[in-house]
N, C-alpha and C positions, 0 to 999 in steps of 0.2 A: 036564842040569843044568850040565854043564861049560860049555855054550854060553851059558846065561843068566848064569853068573858072569862069563864073558868080556865080555858086553854091559855088565853092571854095572860091571866094572872099567874098560872103555873110557869109559863115561859119566863115571865118577868122575875118571879121568885128564884128560878134556877139560874137565870143570868146574874142576878145580884149575888147569889150564893157562890157562883163560879168566880166572879170578879173579886168577891171578898176573900175567897180561899186561895186563888191563884194569881191575884193581881201583882203581888211582889215577884212571883216566879216569872210572869210574862214580862214585866218591866226589866227584871234581871237578865232574862234571855235576850231581850231587845238590846240592852246596854252591852252585853257581852258580844253580840253580833256586830254592833257598831264599832266597838273597840277593836275587834278582830279585823274589820274592814280597814280602819285607819292604820292599825299596826302593820298589816300586810303591805299597804301602800308605802308606809314609811320605810320598812325593811327593804322593799323593792328599790326605792330611790337610793337608799344607802349603798346597796350592793352595786347598782349601776354606776354610781359615782366612784366606788372603790375599784371596779373593773376598768373604768375609763382612765382613772389615775394611774393604774399599773399596766396600761397598754394591753389589757386582756382582750381576747378575740371578741368582737362585737356580737356575733351570732351566738356563740356559746355563753357569753355573759348575759344576754337577754333571756336565753333559755333557762339558765340556772336561777336568775332572779325571779322569773315568772314561776318556776317550780316551787321555790321557797315561799313566794307570796300565796300560791294556791294551797300549799300545805298548811300554812299558818291560818288562813281563812277557814279552811276545812276543819282544822282542829277546834277553832273557836265556835264554829257552828255546831259541832258535835257536843261541846260543853254546854252550849245554849239549849240544845234539845234535851240533854240530861237535866238541865235546870228546871224544865217544865214537868219533870217526873216521868218522861217517856223513856222506856227502855231502848237503849241504842244498839243492843246486841242484834236484834233482827235487822235493824237498819244497816249495820256494818256488814252483816252476812249478805244482804241484798246487794249492797254496793260492790262487795267483793265478787259476787257472781256476775254482776254487770261488767265489771272490769275484766274478768276472766273471759267472758264471751266476746267482748270487744277486742281483747288482745288476740284471741284466736282468729277473729275476722280480719284484723288489720296487721297480722304478724309481719307481712312484707314491709309495710310502712314503718312498723316499729324497728325492724332490722335496719332500714335505711337511716332512721334517726340515730340508732345506736352506732352505726358505722360513721355517720356524720360527726358525732361527738368524738369518736376515736380519731378521725381525720383532723379535727380542729385541735385536739390535744397534741397529737404526734407531729402535725404540720409537715407532712412529706412534700407539700407544695403550697404555694400561695398564689394570690391573684396576680396575673401577669406572667406566671411561669408557663412554659410549654411542656406538656406531658404526653407520653404515649401510654395508653391503657387499652388492652384488648384490641390492638391493631388500629386504634383511633388516635390520631394526632390532633392537638388543638391547644390554643392558648386559654388558660383558665381565666374566665371572665367573672364568675361568681361562685361562691361556695355557700350552699345552704345546708341545713341539717339533714334534709332528705335527699338532696341531689347536688351535683356539681355541673355548672354550665361551661362548655368549651366552645370557642369560636375559631373557625377555620379561616384560611386565606380567602376563600370564596364567600365569606360573610355568612356561612352556615352556622347555626347555633345548635350545638349537640348537648342533649341532656343525658347525663350518666347517673343512674341511681347509685347512691353511695355504697350500698351493700355490694355492688359489683367491683368496688375498688379495694375492699378489704380482702387480703389474702392473694391479691393479684400482683404481678410485677409491674411497677410504675416506673417509667423512665422520665426523669425530670431534666430537661436540657435548658431550663430557665428561659431567657428571652430569645434564644436562638435554636435553630434546627440544623443538623448537619446535612450537607449535600455530598454525595459520593457518586462520582462518575469517572469515565475513562475516555481516552482518545488514543487511537493507534498511530504510530509513527513508523515509517519505513526503516528496515534494518540498515539501509545504506545512509541514513541521515545521522546527523550529530545529535545523539540523545541528550547530552548535557545541555546543548543549546536549546533544545525543545523544552526541557524541564525548566530552564531559566526563563524562557519566554512565557510559559504558562503561569509560572509563579508571579512574574511581574504583572501579567494581565489581571490575575485574581487580586493581588494586593492593590491594584489601581482602583478598585471599587470601594467607595466610602462606606456603604452599608454593611459590608462584610465585617464580622467580628475581629477586633484588633487584639482581644485578649487571647483568643484561640487562633494562633497563626495557621495559615493554610499549609497543608502537607501535599507535596507533589513528588512523585517518584515512580519507578517502574513497578507496575503491579504484577504483570506476568508476560511471558514470551509467547505470543500467539503464533498461529500458522503463517499468517501473512504480515504481521506487524508486531512491534514492541508496544504493548499496551501501557500507557502512562496513566496512573491513577491520580485523581484529584479529590481532596477532602477539605472542605471549608465550611464555616458556619455563617448562616444568614438569618435575618429576622424571620420568625415564624410566619408573620402575616404577609411576607413577600417571598416565600420559599420558591415557588415555581417561577415567578417573574425573574428573580435574581439568577436562578439556574439557567434559564433560557438566555438571558443577557450575557452571562459568563461564557456559555457555550459558543455563542455567536462571536464574541470578542476573541476567544481562543482560536476559533476557526480562521478568522481574518488575520490574526497575528501569525499563525503558522503559514498561511498562504503568502503573506508579505515576506516572510523569511525564507520562502521557497522550500519549505519542509513538506514532505509528501505524507498525505493521509491515505494509505493504500486501501484498495478494495480487494475482496477475496479473488484469488486467481488459482487456476489449475493448469498444470502442464500435462498434456496428453501425448504419450509416446505410443506409436503403433508398431508392433513387431510382426514379422512373418509375412509382410505384404511385398509382392513383387512389382517393381515398377513397370508400367506398360509403355 
């Protein structure tokens, strides 16, 4: 019993001594941490208000504000640890090793984030634009730091990692996508009349872009027909629907005008045969 009391007394004395020697350091470290917490939140709110006031990109603004907040809080925690008399050199070395290992493990994700920041700053496209990237067409629905979401006419949602967009050729056709097609007209028909009819049919559709006028003209001279090319811009979300409707309307209009859409023909001549 006497030995247990001795242990308790020793623990009590050491506790009192520790509190007497380090109480101010502990209180100081706690105060520094609390100040760092509130200061980081204050700076975060100030930056968010600044970015919103100057129409800064929301995604990049939040990312930048969060980064600054974490850096401020981390710096204050390091100061607080130093206030306790603990050497921070091993701690910094350990944190550095952890970040290096984590960076190697998630280097693909880091590349996506870096590419996302580059996209937000350079702004090669924005939400609502139609882009072609790596043979993928779609309307930009959302731009994240790690990836970009594209939506197709079939309501398919395509996720493109941002690292795949940097260094690639990006075609931005904004709200519209171009339709390129041809129709063959007989060499015996009036080509000018056919071009005029096709142009009037295309211009009669309301959804076709009025800013980029349709282009209709002779594309090439085929073996069996004069091929008339059609180029016009339609909303991305109704690309195929509009193309099919225009093709049908052109076909009907040419038939009503009694213009021939020829089919492939071959003339066969037989020589050296003796009539029986």
